[in-house]
C-alpha positions as CSV (number, residue, x, y, z in Angstrom):
1,M,-41.6,96.2,-16.9
2,A,-38.2,94.7,-16.1
3,P,-37.0,91.2,-17.4
4,Q,-36.7,90.0,-13.8
5,L,-40.5,89.7,-13.8
6,N,-39.8,86.3,-15.4
7,Q,-38.5,83.9,-12.8
8,L,-35.8,82.3,-15.0
9,L,-34.4,85.7,-16.1
10,A,-34.5,86.9,-12.5
11,A,-32.5,83.8,-11.3
12,L,-29.6,84.5,-13.7
13,P,-26.5,86.2,-12.3
14,S,-26.3,89.8,-13.4
15,E,-23.3,89.2,-15.7
16,V,-25.3,86.6,-17.7
17,L,-28.4,88.8,-17.9
18,Q,-26.2,91.7,-19.0
19,R,-25.0,89.6,-22.0
20,I,-28.5,88.8,-23.3
21,Y,-30.2,92.0,-22.1
22,P,-29.6,93.9,-25.4
23,Y,-31.4,91.1,-27.4
24,L,-34.5,90.8,-25.3
25,E,-37.6,92.1,-27.0
26,M,-40.9,92.7,-25.3
27,V,-43.9,91.4,-27.2
28,A,-47.6,91.4,-26.5
29,L,-49.3,88.0,-26.8
30,P,-53.1,87.9,-27.4
31,I,-55.3,85.1,-26.4
32,G,-55.3,82.3,-28.9
33,E,-52.0,83.3,-30.6
34,V,-50.1,80.2,-31.8
35,L,-46.4,80.5,-31.0
36,Y,-45.4,77.1,-32.5
37,E,-47.0,74.3,-34.4
38,P,-45.6,70.7,-34.2
39,G,-42.7,70.5,-36.6
40,D,-41.9,74.2,-36.6
41,G,-38.3,75.3,-36.3
42,R,-37.7,77.6,-33.3
43,R,-36.5,81.0,-34.3
44,H,-37.4,82.5,-31.0
45,V,-37.9,81.5,-27.4
46,Y,-40.3,83.3,-25.1
47,F,-40.1,84.2,-21.4
48,P,-43.6,85.0,-20.2
49,V,-44.2,87.8,-17.8
50,D,-47.9,88.0,-17.1
51,C,-49.4,85.6,-19.6
52,T,-49.7,81.8,-19.8
53,V,-49.0,79.5,-22.7
54,S,-50.5,76.0,-23.1
55,L,-48.4,73.2,-24.6
56,L,-50.9,70.9,-26.4
57,Q,-50.3,67.4,-27.7
58,G,-52.6,66.5,-30.6
59,I,-53.6,63.2,-32.2
60,E,-54.7,62.2,-35.7
61,N,-58.4,62.8,-35.1
62,G,-57.8,66.4,-34.3
63,A,-58.2,66.1,-30.5
64,S,-55.6,67.5,-28.2
65,A,-54.8,67.9,-24.5
66,E,-52.6,70.1,-22.5
67,V,-49.4,68.5,-21.4
68,S,-47.8,71.5,-19.7
69,M,-48.5,75.2,-18.9
70,V,-45.8,77.9,-19.0
71,G,-46.0,81.3,-17.3
72,K,-43.7,83.7,-15.5
73,E,-41.8,80.8,-14.0
74,G,-40.4,79.5,-17.3
75,I,-39.6,79.5,-21.0
76,V,-41.5,78.4,-24.1
77,G,-39.2,76.7,-26.6
78,I,-36.9,74.3,-24.7
79,S,-36.1,72.3,-27.9
80,A,-34.1,75.4,-29.0
81,F,-31.3,74.5,-26.5
82,M,-32.0,70.7,-26.1
83,G,-30.9,69.9,-29.7
84,G,-34.3,68.8,-31.0
85,D,-34.5,71.7,-33.4
86,Y,-38.2,71.3,-34.0
87,C,-41.3,71.8,-31.8
88,Q,-43.2,68.7,-30.6
89,W,-46.2,70.5,-29.2
90,R,-48.6,73.2,-30.2
91,A,-47.9,76.3,-28.1
92,V,-51.0,78.5,-27.7
93,V,-51.5,81.6,-25.6
94,Q,-54.1,80.9,-22.9
95,N,-54.1,84.2,-21.1
96,A,-53.0,87.4,-22.9
97,G,-50.1,89.5,-21.6
98,F,-46.5,90.3,-22.2
99,A,-43.4,88.1,-22.8
100,Y,-39.7,88.7,-23.5
101,R,-38.7,87.2,-26.8
102,L,-35.1,86.1,-27.6
103,L,-33.6,84.7,-30.7
104,G,-32.9,81.0,-30.2
105,H,-29.3,81.2,-31.3
106,K,-28.6,83.9,-28.7
107,L,-29.9,81.6,-26.0
108,N,-27.8,78.8,-27.5
109,D,-24.7,81.0,-27.4
110,E,-25.1,81.5,-23.7
111,F,-26.1,77.8,-23.2
112,S,-22.8,76.8,-24.9
113,R,-20.7,78.6,-22.3
114,H,-21.5,75.6,-20.0
115,G,-22.2,78.0,-17.2
116,D,-25.2,79.3,-15.2
117,M,-27.6,79.4,-18.2
118,L,-27.0,75.8,-19.0
119,R,-27.5,74.7,-15.4
120,L,-30.7,76.8,-15.1
121,M,-32.2,75.6,-18.3
122,L,-31.5,71.9,-17.6
123,R,-33.2,72.2,-14.2
124,Y,-36.2,73.9,-15.7
125,T,-36.4,71.1,-18.3
126,Q,-36.4,68.6,-15.5
127,L,-39.3,70.5,-13.9
128,Q,-41.2,70.4,-17.3
129,I,-40.7,66.6,-17.4
130,V,-42.1,66.3,-13.8
131,Q,-45.1,68.5,-14.8
132,M,-45.8,66.5,-17.9
133,S,-45.6,63.1,-16.2
134,Q,-47.7,64.3,-13.3
135,T,-50.3,65.7,-15.7
136,A,-50.5,62.4,-17.5
137,A,-51.0,60.5,-14.2
138,C,-53.6,63.0,-13.1
139,N,-55.6,62.9,-16.3
140,R,-55.7,59.1,-16.1
141,H,-56.5,58.5,-12.4
142,H,-58.1,61.6,-10.9
143,S,-61.7,63.0,-11.3
144,I,-62.6,65.9,-13.5
145,D,-63.3,67.9,-10.4
146,Q,-59.8,67.4,-9.1
147,Q,-58.3,68.1,-12.5
148,V,-60.1,71.4,-12.8
149,C,-58.9,72.4,-9.4
150,R,-55.3,71.5,-10.3
151,W,-55.5,73.5,-13.5
152,L,-56.9,76.6,-11.8
153,L,-54.2,76.5,-9.2
154,Q,-51.4,76.2,-11.8
155,S,-52.9,79.2,-13.6
156,L,-53.1,81.3,-10.5
157,D,-49.4,80.7,-9.8
158,R,-48.5,82.1,-13.2
159,L,-50.8,85.1,-13.3
160,P,-50.8,88.5,-11.5
161,S,-54.4,88.3,-10.5
162,S,-57.0,85.8,-9.3
163,T,-59.0,86.1,-12.5
164,I,-58.4,83.5,-15.2
165,T,-59.6,84.0,-18.8
166,V,-60.9,80.7,-19.9
167,T,-64.1,79.3,-21.4
168,Q,-65.6,75.9,-20.3
169,E,-64.9,74.6,-23.8
170,S,-61.2,75.7,-23.8
171,L,-60.7,74.2,-20.3
172,A,-62.3,71.0,-21.5
173,N,-60.0,70.9,-24.5
174,A,-57.0,71.5,-22.3
175,L,-57.9,68.6,-20.0
176,G,-59.0,66.4,-22.8
177,V,-62.5,65.8,-21.3
178,R,-66.1,66.5,-22.3
179,R,-67.4,70.0,-21.8
180,E,-70.3,68.7,-19.7
181,G,-67.8,67.4,-17.1
182,V,-66.2,70.8,-16.8
183,T,-69.6,72.5,-16.5
184,L,-70.5,70.2,-13.6
185,A,-67.2,70.7,-11.9
186,A,-67.4,74.5,-12.3
187,G,-70.9,74.5,-11.0
188,K,-69.9,72.6,-7.8
189,L,-67.0,75.1,-7.2
190,C,-69.4,78.0,-7.6
191,K,-71.9,76.5,-5.1
192,L,-69.1,76.0,-2.6
193,G,-68.1,79.7,-2.9
194,V,-64.6,78.8,-4.3
195,I,-65.0,80.5,-7.7
196,E,-67.1,83.0,-9.5
197,Y,-67.7,82.3,-13.2
198,G,-69.1,84.4,-16.0
199,R,-68.4,85.8,-19.5
200,G,-65.4,83.5,-20.1
201,K,-63.6,84.4,-16.9
202,I,-63.1,82.5,-13.6
203,T,-62.3,84.4,-10.5
204,V,-60.9,82.3,-7.6
205,V,-62.3,83.7,-4.3
206,N,-61.2,81.0,-1.9
207,R,-57.8,79.6,-2.8
208,A,-57.3,77.6,0.4
209,R,-60.5,75.7,-0.3
210,L,-59.5,75.2,-3.9
211,E,-56.2,73.6,-2.7
212,S,-58.0,71.3,-0.3
213,L,-60.3,70.1,-3.2
214,S,-57.4,69.5,-5.6
215,C,-55.5,66.2,-5.9
216,E,-51.9,65.8,-4.8
217,C,-50.6,66.5,-8.3
218,Y,-50.6,70.3,-7.9
219,A,-48.5,70.1,-4.7
220,V,-46.1,67.6,-6.2
221,V,-45.2,69.9,-9.1
222,K,-45.2,73.0,-6.9
223,K,-42.7,71.4,-4.4
224,E,-40.4,70.2,-7.3
225,G,-40.5,73.7,-8.7
226,N,-39.4,75.2,-5.4
227,R,-36.6,72.7,-5.2
228,L,-35.3,73.0,-8.8
229,L,-35.5,76.7,-9.5
230,P,-32.9,78.8,-7.6
231,A,-33.4,81.9,-5.6
232,V,-33.8,85.2,-7.4
233,Q,-30.7,87.3,-7.8
234,Q,-30.4,91.0,-7.2
235,P,-32.2,93.1,-9.8
236,L,-30.3,94.3,-12.8
237,N,-30.2,98.1,-13.4
238,T,-32.7,98.4,-16.2
239,S,-32.9,102.2,-16.5
240,G,-32.3,101.9,-20.2
241,W,-35.4,99.8,-20.6
242,T,-37.5,102.9,-21.6
243,R,-41.2,103.0,-22.4
244,A,-40.3,104.0,-26.0
245,R,-38.7,100.6,-26.5
246,F,-41.9,98.7,-25.9
247,E,-44.5,101.3,-26.8
248,P,-45.6,99.4,-30.0
249,A,-46.2,96.3,-27.9
250,M,-48.2,98.2,-25.4
251,N,-50.3,99.8,-28.1
252,K,-51.0,96.4,-29.6
253,A,-52.1,95.1,-26.3
254,L,-54.4,98.0,-25.7
255,T,-55.9,97.4,-29.1
256,M,-56.5,93.8,-28.3
257,Q,-58.2,94.7,-25.1
258,G,-60.5,97.0,-26.9
259,V,-61.4,94.2,-29.4
260,D,-62.0,91.8,-26.4
261,R,-64.4,94.3,-24.8
262,L,-66.3,94.8,-28.0
263,A,-66.6,91.0,-28.5
264,A,-67.9,90.6,-25.0
265,A,-70.5,93.4,-25.3
């Protein structure tokens, strides 16, 4: 599993990736793991490979809503290089999988060279701002049905399969709406043959129809991502990235999958 499976790492010139390559650590991230809480210092940043992470903004009464989603296209921990030092959002793993973890100061060392890493991270931060502002507008002005479609499409773009692990309750929390609204929206999509739902998983069976039912917010962010993130560079020779190096993470992931299967039984 090479680092280039993350779009940001893949977009770096080989000489930049060679400098940070020795410090990349593969980690397994289970569903529900909290990577950051608001106010936490950022020791590490994460480059997801086949998992998704929700950035949640909370309020005093305990409610929260998702302001952004990060997957294989990005990085979790932008304040590490933006100078904020502390996390503003709660970062929670939405779909389990693997990520590459890097010490924040190693990222900052490369960022401070004022070269390719700086330009790439600033462009990604701009994309995050676009996603957050579009999400705020969507949550205010579009129907729950449209919001559910947008959220499913964003998840599909970040996952290796068409199956998304999410309960109606967690989806309602992400959107900041009532669970009943999500239940009705999911029911409509099932009747239209767009999705199949059961046991905490949603499988999208008709993506084209899902896109037609979504509001324009998904397409706006998608287009901006295509504009801001550069083309992928040639793969780095990763022959030294042996199975032994990430065997513990793989074993942990297999253990988690076993626990998930038992819980679902």
